[in-house]
N, C-alpha and C positions, 0 to 999 in steps of 0.2 A: 239399277239397271245392269243386266249381265252383258258379257262381251258380244253375244249374238245380237241382242237388242241395240246395243251401242253401234255396232257395225251397220245394221239395217237403217238406223236413224241418219247415218252419214252417206247413204247412197245418193249420188248426184252431186256430192260436194268435193271440192279440192281438199285433199288430205295433207299435202306437204309440197314444199318447193325446196329442193336441195341447194346446197352451196355450189358455187362454180368449181369446175375441175378442169385443169389444163390438160389438153390432149397434144402433147409435144411429140417430136420425131422419135425420141427414145421410146415412148410408149408404143408408137406405131411399129417401130422396128422390133420391139419385144413381142408384140402380137404376131407379126410376120414370122418370127422365129418359132413361136409356139404352134402356129397353124400351118407353116410351110407355104403361106401365100405371100410370095415375094414379087408380086406384080409391080412393075416400075412406077405406076401412079402413086404407090404407097411408100416405096423405099428408095427410089433413085432420085435424089434431090435435084441433081443437075438436069436430068431429062424431064422430070416433072415440072421444072420451072418453065420449060418451053411448051408444056402441055395445056390442056383445056382449062385448068384451074390455077395456073400460075405457080404451082408448087405441089408438094405431096398432100394427099388427103388420107384420112383414117379409113380403114376398112369399115364397111357398113356393119359387119358383125362385131367389130371392136366397139363401135358406138353402142350397139345393142347390149353387148356384154357389160357395159358400164352402168346399166340401169340399177342393178343391185347395190353397187358401191356408191352411186349417186344418192340413192335414197337411204341406204344404211339403216333401215328399220324406222326412219323418222315418221313414216305414214302410220305405223302401227302403235306409236307412242300414245298412251292414254286410252287405248281400246281394251285393255285388260286381257291381252292375249298371252298365252304361255309360249307359243311358238308359231311361226309360219314357215311353210315349205313351198318352194316353187312347184307348180302343178302343170304349167305349160304356157303356151302362147296361142292366142286365137288369131291375131292379125298383126302384121308388122309392115310398115311402109317407110322406106328410106326416101326422104324428101329433099334434103340439101346436104351436099358433101361437107364433112368437117375438115377444114384445112389444118395442117400441122401448125401448132401454136395457138389454136383457138381454145376458148373455154366453153364448156357445156354445163348445163344443169338440167334437172328433171322435175317436171310438174306431175304430180300423181293425183288422180281423181278416182273415186270409188264408183264403178258402174253398177255393180250388183253384189249382193251378199245372200247366198243360198245355204240354209242349214242342211247339213248332210248327216246329222245324227252323231251320237257319241262325242258331243262337244266340239264337232268339226263344222266349219263354215267355209264354203268355197267363195272366194272373193274374186271378182273380175275388176281389174284396175286398168285405167288408161294412163299411159306414160307418154309424156310429150317432152322429148329431149331437145332443149333450145340451145342455139348457138349465140353467144354474146355478140350483139351488134347485127344479127341477121333477122330479117323479117319472118322467114319461114323456118320451122324447126328442122333439125337433123332427121328426126324420125318420130313416128307415132306408133306405139306398140300397145296392144291389148294383152295384158299378162294375167295369168291365173295363179292364185296362191291359196293353199289350204291352211286355214287358221285353226289353231287349237286353243281352247280356253274358255 
């Protein structure tokens, strides 16, 4: 079975669950420095302690940016792919703030696999970034990847 057939056979299935990753204040501060987003809810520990979440929270886009590192290609293992490239996002919903010091992980499911010719397949993936100990996920994102192989 080729890579395209293998991918189509996995549509509707969970492909991977990542390891847990710590989202600490140092990571939040580094993201703020890179993006210029120094809103107090993210970087002012003393003020945020009196705020709505009892402490600082990660930027939503920081949490979204962790999707690739959380999965690190684990979902593509065993699919016989030469490479995959980010192709875009279809939908992102930020559901629960990630408090500094929390751990997150990603669950990846294959929504669809469409052949695009020349050995390429467009994959639609649902990513659910969970927060350890929380009932609701941090975010749910539908991402697109172009697979070669």
